[in-house]
N, C-alpha and C positions, 0 to 999 in steps of 0.2 A: 282828409288832410292831404294837401299837395306834397310832393316829394321835397320841395324847397322848404315849406313850413316844418316838415318833419326834421329836416337837416338842421334848421335853425333851432328848433326845440332841443334836439340832441346836443348841439354845441353848448347851448345855455345850461342844460342840465349838467353836462360835463364840467363846465366852469364852476357852477355852484358846488358840485360834489368835491372838486379839487380843493376848494377853500375849506370845506367842512372837514375833510380827512387829513389835512396837513397837521403834522405834529408841531406843537409850539416849542421852539428851540429853548425857551426859558424854563419849561416844565421838566422836572427831574423825576425819575422813577427808581425805586429800589428793587433790583432784580430778586432779592431774597424775600421780599414781603408782598410785592404787588400782585394784584388779582389779574386774571386774564383780561378783563375789560380795561384796566389801567395800563397794562403793557401794550395792548392793541391801540389804545387811543394816544399814547405818549410816544411810542417808538415808531419812527419812520420806516416803512417797508415791512412792518409787522402787523398782520391782521389777526383775527381770532384763532386760526389754525396754528400759526407760528407761536402765538402767545401761549396756547395750550401746550405746545412742545416745550416751551421754556419752563412752564410749571411742572410738567412731567419730568424733565431733566432735573429740576431742583428737588423734586420728591425722591427720585431714584439715586441722586448723587450727593445730596446735602446742599448746603448753601454755596453760592458762588464765592470763590475766594479771589477771583480777578475778573475784570470785565472781559478779558480775552477768552475766558472759558465759554462765553456766550457763543462763540463760533463753533463749539462742539455740539450745539443743539441742532437737531435735524431741521433743515430749511433755513438756517441762519448762516449767511456767508460772512466772510471777513469784511466785505464791503458794507454790509448792514451794521456790523459792529462799529466800524470807523465812522459811519454816518451818524450814529447815535451815541458815541462815546461821551460826549458832554452832557447828555441827558440821563446817563446811568449813574446810580450810586449803589453801593453794596452795604452801607450802614444806615 
């Protein structure tokens, strides 16, 4: 495969993956009941590792009482919280 063909293939793959991994802004997720998979697929900037951290935090500290508590989870910044605020429910 030529370097140019390889570059084109990488660009196309990147474009396809970006559409697949984008969280739908209309989809909502309950922080207190969602699975690792649901958190990772719904929240922008949250993959499987951060989703596991959310679950562990929930198990150790009980249910989330506010969306802002999400920033206390290892790996979750305030920016990620703000980016996802409209996607998150607690009930």
